[in-house]
N, C-alpha and C positions, 0 to 999 in steps of 0.2 A: 402831324405825325404820318398821316397816310401819304402825304406828298413826298415826305423824305424816304418812305419805304419804296415808293414807286420809282423815284429817282435811282435809288440803289439797285433795284432789279433792272432797270434799263441799262445802267452802266455795266452790270454783270452780263447782260445779254450782248452788249456791244463787245465787250472783252472776249466772251466765248466765241463770238463770230469771227473776230480778228484772229484769234489763235487757230481756229478750225481751217480759216482760209490761207494760213501761213504755209508755204510749200515745205519749209523745213521740218513742220511737225506732222507730214503726212505719214501714216502707218504703212510700212512697206511689208508685204507678205513675203514669206521666205520662198526661194525658187523651189520648184517642184522637182522631184528626183524620180525618174521613171524606173520601175521595177519590173524586169521582164524575165521570162525564161528563155535561156538561149536555145535556138534550134540548131541541131547538129546532125551530121552524118555518123554513121558507125565507124569507130576508130579504136585504136589500141594505143596505150601507154605502158612502156616498160622502163622502171627505173632501178638503178643500183646505187647504194649508198655505202661509203666508207665512214664508219663511226669511231671517233676517238674519245671513248668514254672513260669515265671514272666511276668505281663502285663506291658510293659514300654512304655505307650503312654502319659505320663505326669501326674503328681499329680493333684488331684482335690483341688482347693483352695476354702475353704467354709466360712472362717471368718478372721477377722483381729483385733488384739489388738493394741490400740493406747494409748499414754500417752504424756503429755505435761509437760515440766519443764521451769521455767523461772528464770533467773539469773540477778541480778542488779549490774552494776559496775558504781558507781557515778550516773550520769544522764542517763546512757544507759542501756536499758533493752534487754536481749537476750532470746528469746523464742525458744525452740527446741522441734519439734514434732517427736516422735519415732513411727514406724509402724512395727508390726511383723505379717506376713501372716501365718495362719495354713492351713495345707494340709493333705489329705489322702494319706499316702505313701503306694504303692503297695508293696506286697510281694510275695513270691513263693507259688503256690498252686498246688495241684495234679490234673492232667488231664489224659486222656486215648486215646490210638490210637489202631485200629485194622485193619488189612489188610489180604487179601487173594489173592494168585497169582496162575494162572494156566499156566504152561510151555507147549506150543504146542510141539508135537513130531516132530523131524526134526532139523530145522536150527535155534535155539536159540531164538525163539520168544515167548513172553508171553503177558498176559493181567492181570492187576492188579487193585483191588478195595480197597480204603483206606478210612477210616472214622477217624476223630479226633474231640474231644470234650474237652473243658475246661471251668469251671465256677470259676470265681474269685469274692470274695467281700471282702472288706476292709473298716475299719471304724476308725475314730479319733474323739476326743472330747476335749473341752476346757471349763474351768470354769472362771468366772470373778474374777480378782485379784483386790484388793483395790488400788485405785489411777490410775486405767486404764479404758478404755472403750472397750467393746467387741461388735463389729458390723458385719454384713454380708457383703459378697462380693457382692451379688446381690443388684443392685442399687435401685431396688423397695422396698425392705424390709431391709434397712440398720439398722433400729433401731425400738423399739416398738412403737414409736410415729408415724410410717408410717401408722397405722390404723386410721381410722376416730375417732373423739371424741366420747366418752369421754376416755381419755388416762391417766389423772391424778390419782394417783400421779406417774404413770410409767415414767421413766426417759428415756434418749436417748441411753441406753446401755442395751444389754442382760445379763442375768445371766449365761446361759449355751449355748453352740454351739456344734453341732455334724454333722460330715460329713460322708458320706458313698458312696462308688463306687461299681458298680456292672457291671461285664463283662461276657457275654456268647458268646463263639466262637465255631462254628461247621463248618466243611468242609468235602467235599466228592471229592476224586480224582478217575477218571477212565482213566487209561493210558495204551498204548500198548508199549511194549519194544522190543529191539533187542539187543542181547548180541554180543561182539566181544572180542576174545582173543589176547592179545598182548604178545606173547611168552608163557612162563609158569607161570608167576607171576602176570600179570595184566589182569583184565577183566573190560571192559566198557560196560555199557548198556545205550544206548540212548533210551529215552521214549518221548511220546507226547500223548495228549489227552485233556480231559476236567477238570476243577476245578469249584466246587460250594462252596461258603463261605457265611455264616450268622453270622454278627457281631452286637450284641446288647449291648449297653452301656448305663449305667444310673448313673448319680451323683446327690445325694440329700443331702440337708442340712436342719437341724432343730434347732429351737432357743425357748428358753424359758425365761420369766421374771415374777417376782412377786414383788408387792409393797402393802403397807398398807396405807389406808386413815385414819389417826387418827383424822382428823377434823369432820368426821361424827360420829354419835352416834346411834348405836354402830360402832365401827371400821369396815371398809369394806376392804377386801382383793381383789385386783385386779390382774388378771393373763393375760399374753400375750403368745401367741404361734404362731410361724411362721414356714412355710416350703417352700423350694424352690428346684425345680427339673428341670434337663435337661436331655434329652434322645436323642440318635443318633442310628439310626439303618440302617444297610446296609446289602443288599442281592443282590449277583451278580453271573454270570456265565460266564466262558470265556475259551479260549485256554490255555493249559499248556504244557510246554516242559522242559526237563532237561537231566542230565546224572548222573548215578551212576558209582562209581568206586570201585573196589576191588583189593587190593595189598596183596598178600599171603606172610606171613612172615615165614611160616614153623612152624611145631609143632602144627597145627590145628588153629593158630592165623592169623588174617587178619586185615588190616586197611580198614575200610569202609567209604565212602564219597558220598555226594550227593549235586549237586547244581542245582537249578530250578527256574522257573519263570512263572507267570501267567498274564493274562490281563483280568480282570474282568469287565463286563458291567452289572450295575444293578441299583436299585433305593436306594436312602438314604432319610430317613424320620427323621425330627428333630422337637422336641417339647420342650417347656419350660412353666412351670406354677409356681405359688407361690400364697401364701395367708398369711394374718396376722389377727389373731382373738384376740380380747381383751374381757375378761369375768369378770363381777361383781359377786362375789361369793355369795353376799347377796341375790340376786334374780335370779341368773343364766342368767341375761340379757347379750347379747353379741353383738359385732359389728365386722364384717369381711370385709375385702378388699382383693379381689382375681384378679389375672391376668393371662392370658394365651396367648400364641403365637405358631404358627406353621409355619415352612417354608415349602412352597409347595414341594411335593414330586418331586424330580428331578432325571433324569438319568445321571449317571457319569461313568467314566472309572477309575478304581482302579488298578494300577500295583501292583503286589506281587512278592517277591523273598524270597526264603528260601535256607538254606544251613545247612548241618550237617557234622559231622566228629565222628567217633567212633572206638572202638576196639572190634573185634568179635572173639569169640572162638566157634568152631563147633565140636561136637563129633558124629561120626557115629556109630549107634547101628547095622546096617546092610548095605549092599550095597544100599538098597532102603529107609532106615530111618535114619534121622539125627536130632540133636537138637543143635540150635545155641543160645548163650548168647552174648549180645552186650551193651556196655555202651558208651555213647558219649554225645555230646552237639549239640543243634540246635538253630538257629536263624530264625525268620520269620518277614517280615515287609510288611504291607499293606499301601501304600502311600495315604494320603488324604482320609481315609476311614470314618472319624469322624469330627464332629464340635462341640467342647466342650466348647464354650464360651457364657456367657450370653449376651455379647455385639453383638454377631452375629445376634440376632434377631432385633436389632434396627440400626446396622451399615450398610453402603452401601456395605461393603466388608464382604466376610466370613472369618472365622478364622479355616481353615481346619487343621487337625492334623493326624498324622499317627497312625495306630494300630500296635503295635510291640509285639512280643513275644520272649522269650529267656529262655534257661535253659537246665540242663541235662535231659537225658532219659535213661531208661533201657528197653531193648528189649529181648523177647523170641521168638524164631522161631522153628517151627516143619516142617521138609520137609519130604514129603510122596510121593514115586513113585507109 
């Protein structure tokens, strides 16, 4: 028995020695990557970007078309109500961004100031179609008869409806950065600082109707006009941090990327108002019903996150001067920055919504030492 065990151990030892000595089984250590802080002279970067962005925080619903059909089968009647909501669809609009960066002499540090602006306005309209009703989404001005008497001969439907959305976005970033080189191909820049954002949003709906009272002598034309508007404005300031990445591909080309986030503390102000006016064109007498509401200004915390990726080409005119061109895509999202529902002003709960931006950009950068 002892002899058998000894032979087994000897065989195991020979096998282990054979495998250990086999060159194909050598354990290879991964190559090391040198992480260094780049040494630089004092220099400036000035960048300008054309932004072709879309506001993607939900379409504004301003009106609804309804129709009713009834079918009879023997003694049974089937009534079907059909509703179609009309909304303002957002499209891409041009914005602008400018930035200036100063690179401190020495160990790869810099300070950067960035300003971004975008104005977006969209509209949509709908005319009444025979056999349907055209009504407002706002529960206070659903139809022309929501005004005080006299409303005859105006019916319970509008003739035209028009919706409009306006968005204004401004932001300012002030950050300090630190560069790190990973080998010869990759440079990372960690940055941190402050972000300020001002987001103003307004959705407005207009409605018109007209009818003739043939019972009077002479005939009298009655007109009705209504407008409903909801606005939500947020202004906040908070810390910002993120990371830039540059991957050099060779031939003056590089892939650029950024991911960053902010935590903004600020005030959100929300207002809603509407009116309905009925006019007798024979004597210009009118009757108007108006309503307004305002949610008390409250302080909220809005998280923000943005990311971009682009392809860059840089041409050096001299050791101290170069020009870079970059094209890419960027997304930005502010969580719960707006409240865009008429119901919010009477409901026990808010209807918060995000403010989001996305789209391509084109950047030109001048580097001066």
